[in-house]
Backbone bond lengths (Angstrom), bond angles and torsions (degrees), N, CA, C in turn:
res aa  C-N    CA-C-N  psi(-1)  N-CA   C-N-CA  omega(-1)  CA-C   N-CA-C  phi
1 M - - - 1.456 - - 1.526 109.07 -
2 I 1.335 116.40 126.62 1.462 121.71 179.74 1.523 109.84 -78.73
3 D 1.324 116.52 130.18 1.458 121.08 175.05 1.527 109.15 -66.02
4 E 1.319 116.72 144.94 1.461 119.64 -178.74 1.525 111.84 -61.98
5 N 1.332 117.10 -26.02 1.463 120.45 177.58 1.524 112.44 -71.15
6 L 1.347 116.91 -16.96 1.457 121.57 178.96 1.523 111.42 -104.23
7 D 1.325 116.16 14.88 1.461 122.15 178.70 1.529 108.84 -86.67
8 I 1.329 116.58 121.58 1.467 120.89 -176.50 1.520 111.61 -61.61
9 S 1.334 116.85 -25.87 1.467 119.58 179.71 1.531 111.89 -68.90
10 K 1.340 116.82 -16.44 1.467 121.41 179.32 1.535 111.60 -93.14
11 H 1.326 116.94 3.62 1.465 120.54 -175.75 1.528 111.83 -63.95
12 D 1.331 115.12 130.13 1.461 122.40 178.12 1.530 107.65 -118.86
13 E 1.313 117.57 115.03 1.459 120.87 -176.88 1.525 112.42 -64.24
14 R 1.314 117.57 -22.13 1.463 120.98 177.19 1.530 112.23 -85.55
15 D 1.328 116.85 -13.57 1.470 121.48 -179.90 1.528 109.39 -148.04
16 P 1.342 117.70 64.89 1.467 120.40 -175.81 1.529 112.06 -67.32
17 N 1.307 115.41 142.21 1.465 122.48 179.67 1.530 108.72 -83.21
18 P 1.338 118.91 117.96 1.472 120.19 -178.85 1.524 112.92 -62.78
19 W 1.346 116.77 -30.45 1.467 119.56 -179.12 1.518 111.14 -75.58
20 L 1.329 117.39 -30.00 1.466 120.24 173.21 1.523 109.80 -65.13
21 A 1.345 116.31 -41.95 1.464 120.24 179.11 1.524 110.94 -60.04
22 L 1.337 116.90 -44.31 1.456 120.53 -178.54 1.521 111.84 -73.62
23 F 1.321 116.67 -30.22 1.469 119.85 177.01 1.529 110.82 -66.61
24 L 1.331 116.53 -38.77 1.463 120.81 -180.00 1.533 111.90 -79.36
25 D 1.322 116.89 -22.93 1.467 121.80 -177.10 1.528 111.02 -66.22
26 E 1.328 116.28 137.16 1.463 121.96 -179.51 1.528 111.55 -119.80
27 S 1.330 117.35 27.55 1.461 120.07 -174.46 1.523 113.34 -73.50
28 I 1.339 118.04 -24.28 1.459 120.07 176.55 1.524 109.48 -124.69
29 P 1.329 118.01 149.50 1.466 120.43 178.59 1.522 110.83 -75.44
30 I 1.312 116.94 129.45 1.467 121.07 177.37 1.518 108.64 -160.23
31 N 1.299 116.23 142.74 1.459 122.24 177.34 1.528 109.73 -56.89
32 Q 1.321 116.98 134.72 1.465 120.61 -174.57 1.530 113.11 -66.23
33 T 1.319 116.83 -36.50 1.462 119.47 176.92 1.520 110.71 -65.49
34 T 1.328 115.56 -39.79 1.466 120.51 176.97 1.523 110.73 -63.41
35 K 1.325 116.49 -45.04 1.458 120.20 -179.34 1.527 110.89 -60.88
36 L 1.323 116.90 -44.32 1.455 120.45 179.37 1.521 110.86 -61.93
37 A 1.342 116.59 -44.95 1.467 120.43 179.98 1.523 110.75 -62.89
38 L 1.329 117.36 -40.93 1.462 121.12 -178.62 1.524 111.67 -67.98
39 M 1.337 117.17 -40.77 1.464 119.70 -179.79 1.533 111.23 -69.68
40 R 1.327 116.98 -39.20 1.468 119.03 175.97 1.524 110.53 -64.71
41 D 1.337 115.50 -37.25 1.459 120.62 178.34 1.524 110.37 -63.97
42 N 1.333 116.72 -43.89 1.468 120.99 178.90 1.531 112.28 -64.32
43 A 1.335 115.16 -33.67 1.460 120.36 -176.19 1.534 112.94 -86.50
44 S 1.337 117.81 -2.39 1.463 121.05 -174.18 1.520 111.74 -69.89
45 K 1.317 116.28 157.15 1.458 121.46 176.83 1.521 111.05 -64.75
46 S 1.326 116.29 -32.21 1.454 120.13 178.13 1.523 110.96 -60.75
47 A 1.341 116.60 -46.16 1.465 120.35 179.87 1.521 111.49 -66.62
48 R 1.311 116.27 -34.22 1.468 120.10 -176.21 1.517 112.28 -76.93
49 Y 1.338 117.07 -43.57 1.459 119.51 -170.42 1.531 114.56 -105.99
50 L 1.337 117.07 -35.56 1.461 119.60 -176.24 1.523 113.24 -89.06
51 L 1.326 117.20 -35.42 1.458 120.60 -174.32 1.529 113.61 -53.50
52 P 1.340 120.50 -47.41 1.477 119.10 -179.94 1.522 113.01 -58.57
53 I 1.337 116.97 -38.55 1.469 121.01 -179.86 1.521 110.26 -70.06
54 I 1.353 116.32 -46.14 1.459 121.25 -179.48 1.528 110.45 -64.23
55 H 1.326 116.31 -37.78 1.462 121.32 179.58 1.535 110.27 -59.93
56 L 1.327 117.22 -45.82 1.465 121.53 179.05 1.526 110.59 -64.02
57 W 1.342 116.29 -46.05 1.473 120.45 179.59 1.525 110.67 -59.42
58 S 1.324 116.42 -41.79 1.460 121.30 -177.67 1.523 111.79 -62.49
59 K 1.335 116.51 -45.16 1.467 119.93 -177.77 1.530 111.51 -66.71
60 V 1.324 116.99 -41.02 1.465 120.31 178.68 1.531 110.12 -65.21
61 T 1.323 116.56 -43.95 1.460 121.25 179.69 1.517 111.25 -63.24
62 M 1.327 117.00 -42.41 1.462 121.02 179.23 1.526 111.33 -62.61
63 F 1.319 116.56 -35.43 1.468 119.74 178.90 1.521 110.78 -62.64
64 F 1.334 117.06 -45.84 1.461 119.86 -178.89 1.527 111.66 -71.07
65 I 1.332 116.93 -34.20 1.471 119.34 176.05 1.530 109.77 -66.10
66 H 1.321 116.55 -36.70 1.464 120.80 176.87 1.530 110.54 -59.42
67 I 1.329 116.87 -44.81 1.465 120.72 178.04 1.533 110.24 -64.46
68 F 1.330 116.33 -44.02 1.464 121.12 179.82 1.523 110.81 -60.26
69 K 1.324 116.97 -44.60 1.461 121.82 -178.35 1.531 111.60 -67.52
70 F 1.325 116.23 -27.56 1.467 119.50 178.44 1.537 110.40 -64.69
71 F 1.333 116.71 -41.26 1.457 120.75 -178.41 1.532 112.64 -87.92
72 F 1.333 117.11 -30.57 1.475 120.89 -178.11 1.537 109.63 -130.56
73 P 1.320 117.04 70.04 1.475 120.10 -172.37 1.527 114.46 -65.24
74 N 1.319 117.96 -27.05 1.465 120.07 -174.13 1.526 113.50 -116.90
75 L 1.313 116.73 11.67 1.466 119.13 -176.92 1.524 111.56 -71.19
76 I 1.330 117.11 -40.18 1.470 121.62 -179.93 1.524 108.15 -125.23
77 N 1.313 116.02 100.54 1.468 121.70 176.69 1.522 108.69 -140.63
78 S 1.301 117.36 110.69 1.463 120.14 178.26 1.520 110.11 -159.01
79 S 1.315 115.74 99.65 1.464 120.11 177.30 1.525 111.06 -64.82
80 K 1.342 116.62 -32.74 1.462 120.27 -179.77 1.523 111.14 -63.88
81 V 1.324 116.61 -45.92 1.467 120.59 178.19 1.524 109.89 -62.80
82 L 1.341 115.91 -44.60 1.466 120.48 179.45 1.516 111.24 -55.06
83 H 1.316 117.36 -49.21 1.465 119.95 -174.25 1.525 112.42 -72.82
84 R 1.319 117.64 -25.05 1.466 119.37 172.33 1.532 110.09 -69.09
85 I 1.335 116.14 -38.67 1.468 120.19 175.82 1.529 110.22 -64.30
86 L 1.328 116.70 -43.56 1.464 120.65 179.97 1.522 110.78 -63.03
87 A 1.321 117.63 -44.61 1.471 121.19 -179.84 1.528 110.40 -62.41
88 W 1.328 116.73 -44.16 1.467 121.46 178.57 1.521 111.18 -63.28
89 G 1.319 117.13 -44.03 1.459 120.85 -179.39 1.514 112.44 -65.64
90 L 1.331 116.81 -44.90 1.463 120.31 178.77 1.524 111.26 -60.47
91 K 1.317 116.01 -42.65 1.463 120.72 -176.58 1.521 113.02 -69.09
92 N 1.320 116.85 -37.02 1.466 119.76 -170.22 1.523 115.58 -102.16
93 F 1.337 118.06 -19.98 1.463 118.19 -172.04 1.531 114.98 -128.94
94 V 1.315 118.06 -16.17 1.459 120.44 -175.40 1.527 110.07 -92.61
95 S 1.323 116.27 141.17 1.460 121.75 -176.41 1.525 111.38 -67.57
96 P 1.332 117.77 157.45 1.464 120.69 177.23 1.525 112.90 -58.03
97 D 1.333 117.68 -39.56 1.467 120.15 178.91 1.523 111.08 -63.02
98 A 1.324 117.38 -45.41 1.459 120.68 -179.90 1.522 111.16 -66.23
99 N 1.327 117.65 -39.64 1.464 120.93 176.96 1.521 111.42 -62.60
100 L 1.323 116.28 -39.76 1.462 119.67 177.60 1.526 110.48 -59.85
101 L 1.324 116.87 -45.03 1.463 121.22 -179.53 1.526 110.90 -63.81
102 V 1.329 117.17 -38.64 1.463 120.81 179.21 1.523 111.10 -65.95
103 F 1.325 116.50 -50.89 1.460 120.06 -175.54 1.519 111.90 -68.22
104 R 1.323 117.62 -38.22 1.466 120.75 177.14 1.524 110.98 -58.95
105 H 1.320 116.30 -35.54 1.460 119.99 -173.34 1.529 112.15 -60.88
106 F 1.327 116.85 -40.68 1.461 119.58 -178.82 1.534 111.10 -66.68
107 H 1.330 116.32 -40.60 1.466 120.02 178.38 1.527 110.61 -64.50
108 I 1.314 115.67 -45.53 1.460 120.84 -178.17 1.524 110.96 -64.03
109 G 1.341 116.18 -44.76 1.457 119.85 179.00 1.513 112.33 -60.20
110 T 1.328 116.09 -41.58 1.463 120.80 178.01 1.519 111.00 -62.02
111 E 1.327 117.04 -44.96 1.454 120.32 -177.03 1.528 112.50 -67.85
112 I 1.320 117.52 -34.60 1.469 120.35 178.09 1.524 110.27 -66.03
113 L 1.333 117.14 -43.96 1.461 120.05 177.59 1.529 110.53 -64.61
114 Q 1.326 117.19 -39.63 1.463 120.36 177.81 1.528 110.95 -63.98
115 F 1.331 116.70 -35.93 1.464 120.83 177.75 1.527 110.98 -63.20
116 I 1.332 116.22 -46.74 1.461 119.99 -179.45 1.523 110.61 -63.13
117 A 1.340 116.19 -44.08 1.468 120.18 -179.36 1.526 111.37 -63.58
118 A 1.331 116.70 -43.37 1.463 120.40 -177.32 1.521 112.29 -67.62
119 N 1.314 117.21 -26.42 1.458 121.08 -177.68 1.525 112.96 -103.58
120 T 1.329 115.21 14.48 1.470 121.33 172.60 1.520 107.35 -124.68
121 P 1.326 118.05 77.48 1.467 121.07 -173.95 1.524 113.99 -63.37
122 E 1.326 117.94 -17.71 1.461 120.44 -179.97 1.528 112.18 -71.72
123 A 1.322 117.13 -14.56 1.462 121.28 -178.60 1.524 110.37 -122.13
124 E 1.319 115.80 141.46 1.464 122.02 176.04 1.524 107.84 -114.01
125 I 1.326 115.59 104.34 1.460 121.19 -174.78 1.527 110.30 -99.23
126 V 1.322 115.34 125.82 1.465 120.63 174.52 1.525 107.09 -94.83
127 G 1.314 116.66 103.09 1.460 120.87 -175.36 1.516 113.41 -98.73
128 N 1.307 115.32 178.68 1.465 122.95 176.64 1.521 107.30 -131.78
129 P 1.347 117.17 81.18 1.471 120.38 -173.94 1.519 112.39 -59.87
130 L 1.337 115.46 136.60 1.457 121.98 179.80 1.522 108.67 -117.50
131 K 1.332 116.46 110.84 1.456 120.92 178.48 1.526 109.36 -136.07
132 P 1.340 116.14 72.35 1.466 120.70 -176.81 1.524 112.03 -67.55
133 K 1.318 114.62 141.78 1.466 120.35 178.63 1.517 112.47 -111.61
134 D 1.329 117.37 -23.18 1.461 119.82 -178.30 1.522 109.63 -149.49
135 F 1.314 115.87 -178.73 1.457 121.09 -173.79 1.522 112.59 -71.80
136 E 1.322 117.95 -23.14 1.455 120.12 175.94 1.522 111.14 -63.98
137 D 1.326 116.65 -33.56 1.466 120.20 179.66 1.531 111.60 -66.78
138 V 1.327 116.57 -24.54 1.466 120.20 179.43 1.521 110.33 -65.32
139 K 1.315 116.96 -33.00 1.468 121.92 -174.05 1.528 112.53 -66.70
140 D 1.315 117.53 -17.67 1.459 121.36 -177.57 1.533 110.72 -86.80
141 D 1.334 116.29 50.23 1.477 123.34 178.04 1.527 112.14 52.98
142 L 1.331 116.38 39.60 1.458 121.28 -171.71 1.523 112.89 -59.66
143 F 1.322 117.92 -50.84 1.465 121.10 -175.91 1.523 111.62 -67.43
144 L 1.317 116.68 -42.39 1.459 120.08 178.59 1.522 110.79 -64.17
145 Q 1.328 116.60 -42.91 1.460 120.00 -178.88 1.523 111.88 -64.77
146 H 1.325 116.31 -31.79 1.463 120.58 176.64 1.526 110.63 -60.21
147 D 1.327 117.02 -44.79 1.462 121.10 178.95 1.528 111.15 -66.57
148 L 1.333 115.95 -42.95 1.467 119.81 178.72 1.522 111.25 -61.79
149 N 1.333 116.13 -39.39 1.468 120.18 179.61 1.519 111.53 -58.59
150 L 1.335 116.19 -43.28 1.458 120.27 -178.01 1.525 111.60 -61.56
151 Y 1.330 116.16 -50.57 1.463 119.31 -177.51 1.525 111.81 -68.34
152 N 1.338 116.86 -41.82 1.463 119.43 179.20 1.525 111.05 -64.06
153 F 1.323 116.75 -35.25 1.458 120.20 178.07 1.532 110.73 -64.29
154 V 1.334 116.26 -47.94 1.469 120.33 -179.57 1.528 110.40 -61.82
155 I 1.332 117.30 -41.64 1.466 121.15 -179.13 1.524 110.91 -66.21
156 Q 1.339 117.41 -49.31 1.462 120.64 -178.60 1.522 111.61 -63.52
157 L 1.320 116.20 -45.09 1.466 120.70 -177.35 1.523 110.92 -60.53
158 N 1.311 117.04 -52.60 1.462 120.19 -174.73 1.516 112.94 -73.16
159 N 1.326 117.22 -31.65 1.457 119.60 176.19 1.526 110.53 -63.46
160 Q 1.332 116.51 -43.84 1.467 119.85 -179.65 1.524 111.56 -69.06
161 L 1.324 116.98 -39.23 1.467 119.42 178.69 1.528 110.84 -64.14
162 K 1.326 117.46 -40.33 1.462 120.60 179.30 1.520 111.42 -67.81
163 Q 1.323 117.23 -38.77 1.461 120.57 178.63 1.531 111.44 -62.27
164 K 1.335 116.02 -33.94 1.462 120.54 -177.99 1.522 112.50 -94.92
165 G 1.325 116.57 0.25 1.446 120.69 177.44 1.514 114.10 63.55
166 T 1.332 116.67 37.54 1.463 120.75 -178.82 1.521 109.65 -132.37
167 K 1.308 116.85 -175.11 1.457 121.83 -179.78 1.526 109.51 -149.63
168 I 1.311 115.84 169.82 1.462 120.72 177.67 1.520 109.22 -68.25
169 Q 1.314 116.16 134.00 1.458 120.93 178.94 1.520 109.61 -150.02
170 P 1.332 118.78 161.26 1.458 121.15 -178.79 1.530 111.50 -63.45
171 P 1.326 118.50 127.48 1.466 120.67 176.20 1.529 110.55 -78.31
172 E 1.312 116.41 165.43 1.463 119.79 178.54 1.531 110.45 -64.92
173 K 1.311 116.50 -38.43 1.461 121.50 178.94 1.521 108.56 -132.20
174 I 1.309 116.97 125.35 1.459 121.82 -178.43 1.528 110.53 -83.47
175 N 1.316 115.82 131.34 1.456 122.94 179.46 1.522 109.21 -93.93
176 L 1.336 116.33 116.65 1.465 121.77 179.29 1.528 111.72 -118.84
177 D 1.321 116.66 19.12 1.465 120.44 -175.21 1.525 112.32 -61.38
178 M 1.319 116.87 -29.17 1.472 120.26 -174.89 1.524 113.35 -82.86
179 I 1.315 118.20 -7.87 1.467 122.06 -175.08 1.527 111.19 -85.03
180 T 1.336 115.95 121.60 1.469 121.65 176.70 1.525 108.83 -81.79
181 E 1.327 116.09 130.32 1.460 120.29 -170.54 1.513 114.35 -80.79
182 D 1.333 118.24 -23.05 1.461 118.26 -178.96 1.527 110.04 -135.00
183 Q 1.327 118.29 -118.08 1.456 121.24 -175.38 1.527 111.38 -92.06
184 F 1.326 115.10 162.35 1.448 121.23 179.70 1.531 109.72 -99.17
185 D 1.314 115.85 170.02 1.460 121.89 -174.61 1.528 110.27 -86.88
186 H 1.344 115.94 77.90 1.453 121.36 -179.90 1.524 110.60 -101.20
187 I 1.328 114.52 163.38 1.456 119.14 171.00 1.533 109.03 -72.37
188 E 1.320 116.23 167.32 1.471 121.15 170.68 1.516 106.85 -79.27
189 F 1.322 117.08 116.50 1.452 120.36 -173.02 1.532 111.49 -72.45
190 P 1.346 117.14 146.60 1.470 121.56 -176.70 1.527 112.81 -57.92
191 R 1.337 114.31 144.28 1.465 120.54 178.95 1.537 110.80 -126.64
192 K 1.321 116.10 38.14 1.458 120.15 177.54 1.529 109.90 -71.83
193 W 1.321 116.11 166.66 1.462 119.79 -178.37 1.523 111.67 -64.17
194 T 1.348 116.33 -21.99 1.466 119.79 178.45 1.530 112.43 -80.42
195 N 1.316 118.15 -14.07 1.470 121.15 -179.32 1.522 109.85 -85.32
196 F 1.340 114.79 78.12 1.464 118.97 -173.94 1.534 113.47 -125.76
197 L 1.329 118.06 -11.62 1.465 120.00 -174.38 1.526 111.98 -69.89
198 D 1.329 115.71 134.37 1.458 120.36 174.36 1.519 109.69 -77.82
199 L 1.324 116.11 170.49 1.461 121.73 -174.01 1.524 112.49 -60.99
200 R 1.329 117.87 -49.85 1.458 120.08 -176.15 1.523 112.38 -67.41
201 S 1.334 116.89 -37.61 1.472 119.63 176.59 1.529 110.47 -63.31
202 A 1.328 116.01 -41.78 1.465 119.97 179.03 1.525 110.95 -62.52
203 I 1.325 116.97 -43.55 1.464 120.60 179.40 1.519 110.56 -63.52
204 E 1.329 116.51 -43.44 1.464 120.04 179.20 1.532 110.89 -61.75
205 L 1.324 117.15 -37.86 1.462 120.73 179.13 1.521 111.71 -70.19
206 F 1.336 116.52 -38.76 1.458 120.58 -175.30 1.532 113.02 -79.17
207 T 1.344 117.36 -26.49 1.468 119.99 -173.41 1.535 113.55 -59.38
208 P 1.341 120.56 -43.09 1.469 118.36 176.84 1.526 113.13 -60.95
209 Y 1.331 117.77 -35.60 1.463 120.06 176.40 1.526 110.16 -65.21
210 Y 1.329 115.29 -40.14 1.457 121.31 176.70 1.527 109.86 -57.88
211 Q 1.322 115.96 -46.11 1.458 121.51 -179.45 1.526 111.64 -65.98
212 L 1.327 116.93 -38.69 1.459 121.86 -175.81 1.526 112.41 -71.45
213 F 1.332 116.85 -43.15 1.465 120.01 -170.95 1.533 114.07 -93.95
214 L 1.325 118.18 -8.39 1.456 120.35 176.14 1.522 110.40 -101.09
215 T 1.317 116.16 157.93 1.453 119.86 172.30 1.524 108.69 -66.78
216 S 1.307 115.81 162.25 1.469 119.99 178.86 1.521 110.84 -59.60
217 N 1.339 117.13 -41.41 1.466 120.43 178.59 1.519 111.93 -61.54
218 D 1.339 116.39 -43.69 1.465 120.40 -178.92 1.524 111.30 -65.04
219 F 1.339 116.29 -41.13 1.461 119.44 -177.55 1.523 111.58 -69.45
220 I 1.326 116.96 -46.06 1.464 120.03 179.77 1.522 110.75 -65.35
221 R 1.330 116.86 -40.02 1.462 120.37 177.93 1.529 110.11 -62.89
222 A 1.320 116.88 -40.71 1.466 120.31 179.09 1.519 110.71 -62.63
223 S 1.326 116.25 -41.70 1.464 120.30 178.68 1.525 111.42 -64.65
224 N 1.327 116.82 -46.33 1.460 120.55 -178.36 1.523 112.74 -69.92
225 S 1.330 117.32 -24.89 1.468 120.09 -178.63 1.522 111.97 -62.92
226 L 1.330 116.64 -23.45 1.464 120.23 -179.69 1.522 111.08 -62.32
227 Q 1.332 116.66 -28.56 1.453 120.41 -179.11 1.529 112.69 -84.40
228 L 1.333 116.86 -0.19 1.462 119.34 174.17 1.526 111.59 -73.09
229 D 1.337 116.74 -3.49 1.466 120.04 176.54 1.522 110.88 -52.17
230 E 1.324 115.80 -45.75 1.457 119.39 -176.98 1.524 110.78 -66.76
231 T 1.323 116.85 -38.02 1.466 121.14 178.34 1.528 110.72 -61.81
232 I 1.339 116.34 -49.20 1.465 120.71 -179.50 1.528 110.64 -65.54
233 A 1.333 116.89 -37.23 1.464 120.30 178.51 1.530 110.87 -65.55
234 I 1.329 117.08 -37.09 1.465 120.40 177.66 1.527 110.09 -63.69
235 Y 1.336 117.30 -44.92 1.462 120.18 178.35 1.531 110.67 -57.67
236 T 1.328 115.55 -46.64 1.466 120.02 -178.51 1.519 111.16 -64.79
237 S 1.318 116.94 -41.86 1.465 120.62 179.08 1.523 111.44 -63.66
238 Q 1.333 117.07 -34.66 1.462 120.25 177.66 1.527 111.13 -66.95
239 I 1.324 116.63 -32.27 1.467 120.53 179.40 1.520 111.42 -75.04
240 I 1.345 116.88 -46.62 1.467 119.49 -176.09 1.521 112.25 -93.06
241 N 1.351 115.97 -1.02 1.465 121.63 173.44 1.525 112.58 62.17
242 T 1.338 115.94 43.17 1.468 120.53 179.36 1.519 109.67 -136.21
243 P 1.333 118.25 79.82 1.471 120.43 -178.92 1.516 113.85 -62.50
244 G 1.329 118.38 -17.60 1.457 121.13 -179.25 1.515 113.54 -61.66
245 H 1.349 117.54 -24.49 1.451 120.41 -178.79 1.532 112.45 -70.17
246 L 1.325 117.47 -12.86 1.459 119.73 176.96 1.523 111.42 -64.92
247 G 1.317 116.99 -20.70 1.455 120.92 178.90 1.511 113.07 -65.76
248 L 1.336 117.95 -13.94 1.459 121.69 -179.97 1.531 112.12 -83.99
249 V 1.332 117.00 -7.82 1.463 121.10 -176.21 1.522 109.64 -93.31
250 N 1.335 116.68 131.76 1.458 121.11 -175.38 1.527 114.13 -120.00
251 N 1.328 118.20 -4.19 1.461 119.77 -176.56 1.521 113.54 -86.53
252 K 1.340 116.89 -8.59 1.460 123.11 175.29 1.539 111.77 66.06
253 H 1.323 115.17 177.00 1.460 119.33 -167.73 1.535 112.03 -79.75
254 P 1.351 117.01 139.63 1.473 120.89 -176.59 1.521 114.80 -69.69
255 M 1.337 118.56 -9.09 1.462 119.15 176.36 1.526 111.48 -65.86
256 V 1.320 116.60 -19.04 1.462 121.33 175.55 1.533 106.83 -119.65
257 P 1.329 117.68 85.09 1.461 120.75 -174.32 1.522 112.43 -68.70
258 A 1.311 115.06 147.13 1.465 121.10 176.66 1.527 109.62 -92.35
259 T 1.316 117.18 164.86 1.453 121.52 179.42 1.520 111.23 -66.05
260 T 1.320 116.61 149.63 1.463 121.02 178.29 1.526 112.03 -66.62
261 Y 1.334 118.18 -17.40 1.461 120.58 -179.16 1.530 112.07 -71.77
262 S 1.323 117.43 -13.63 1.470 120.80 178.75 1.514 112.33 -101.70
263 V 1.337 116.76 13.61 1.458 120.72 -170.55 1.531 112.56 -62.65
264 A 1.333 117.87 -36.66 1.467 119.85 -176.76 1.527 111.55 -64.23
265 Y 1.326 116.28 -47.61 1.462 120.18 179.41 1.521 110.58 -63.50
266 R 1.341 116.49 -43.71 1.462 119.36 -178.51 1.518 111.83 -69.09
267 L 1.336 117.05 -26.99 1.458 119.77 178.03 1.524 111.22 -66.82
268 V 1.328 116.82 -37.64 1.464 119.99 176.65 1.537 110.21 -68.22
269 L 1.343 116.74 -40.45 1.467 120.21 174.86 1.521 110.92 -61.70
270 H 1.317 116.34 -39.19 1.463 122.44 177.41 1.531 110.09 -59.34
271 G 1.324 115.89 -44.60 1.460 120.06 178.33 1.513 112.47 -63.87
272 L 1.341 116.38 -41.56 1.458 120.56 179.46 1.529 110.93 -64.95
273 A 1.343 116.77 -41.95 1.461 120.19 179.71 1.520 110.95 -62.11
274 A 1.338 116.70 -41.84 1.459 120.44 178.98 1.530 110.94 -65.07
275 E 1.340 116.68 -41.07 1.467 120.43 179.93 1.533 111.33 -62.86
276 T 1.328 116.86 -44.12 1.465 119.53 -178.10 1.525 111.20 -67.71
277 L 1.332 116.33 -40.77 1.462 119.73 179.15 1.522 110.46 -65.01
278 H 1.315 116.57 -42.02 1.471 120.18 178.80 1.522 110.82 -63.78
279 E 1.326 116.88 -39.47 1.465 119.90 -179.57 1.523 111.20 -66.38
280 V 1.332 118.13 -32.85 1.462 120.74 174.01 1.529 110.09 -58.65
281 L 1.338 116.24 -43.68 1.465 120.76 179.89 1.525 111.10 -69.52
282 V 1.334 117.03 -36.47 1.470 120.56 176.76 1.521 110.55 -61.41
283 K 1.322 116.31 -46.07 1.468 119.88 -179.61 1.531 111.09 -64.47
284 M 1.317 117.01 -36.40 1.462 119.88 175.78 1.528 110.57 -61.98
285 K 1.323 116.13 -41.90 1.458 120.23 -179.30 1.523 111.48 -66.72
286 L 1.343 116.22 -40.59 1.464 120.41 -178.99 1.521 111.75 -71.89
287 N 1.329 117.21 -27.01 1.464 121.23 -175.81 1.527 113.60 -101.63
288 K 1.311 116.12 15.60 1.466 118.08 -179.60 1.532 109.77 -62.86
289 N 1.324 115.85 151.75 1.469 119.74 -174.19 1.518 111.95 -71.37
290 R 1.309 116.71 174.14 1.458 123.22 -168.77 1.522 114.20 -63.28
291 D 1.315 118.44 -29.44 1.462 119.15 -179.69 1.526 112.72 -88.97
292 G 1.326 116.34 8.23 1.451 120.96 173.69 1.508 114.88 81.66
293 I 1.320 119.08 11.08 1.459 122.09 -178.12 1.528 109.04 -101.97
294 V 1.318 115.43 129.42 1.464 120.53 174.84 1.518 107.43 -110.38
295 T 1.309 116.57 120.71 1.449 121.49 -179.88 1.525 109.76 -108.99
296 P 1.336 117.78 155.40 1.473 120.08 177.83 1.516 110.98 -57.77
297 M 1.339 114.93 146.66 1.456 119.81 -178.78 1.520 110.08 -72.03
298 A 1.317 115.21 149.89 1.468 120.04 179.53 1.512 109.34 -76.87
């Protein structure tokens, strides 16, 4: 359903809606359902009025948790408790659009890693695919496992390539069997009156809990993992032979980590980078030639 604020018939040249402009813009590849959900999320009252307040609260809270963790690093550590809080919060307070963006991200991330592994025959990667369908799946350390998957994938892939003295290169035939062309098999997300939080507000609210209930190593690793976007994009570009797609990545290289206080903003950028990269692969799959063979781009 199109929000009335994104209806072209409501366009006022004296007061143009920036989200309508971005919704109509086709400069980057992105799933249309995702784009609609993201623009409605950006245009929500929660993002406009609550986000600035929540953002300030989050940064102040994170500062005091940082001090607390310095003196008592192991007093409060429980990924299980954290993920039960996250599942409860997502179910009861986060908007359907924001929940869609969250759940899609795990499926998309899994498929991108599967694509790289399938098209790098020199390496045999044992992965842990994450494709949550409902809030119960969140409780199984979903967010933490997502971060672990990224680092373990990079370590396993490069260790095996170095042992064999080879590198990622375009295969003769690209395997896109693992790429889902449209939507994933999710539940219908709750639409109660309490489900009003936009994506960035939800992330800002959840981040202090993430910091409190995870070890320092887990939290810092989770923050730095957001910058692996460029690493994963490089691998994909090497396979499909299109370095130009690196221009879609905005989180920059993880060798220069950003502060944990910017994690919420970078997490949304991380999601956008994954969506655009996945859509590139979707379009490749849909545009494959008549004999079913997809070859690397020239």
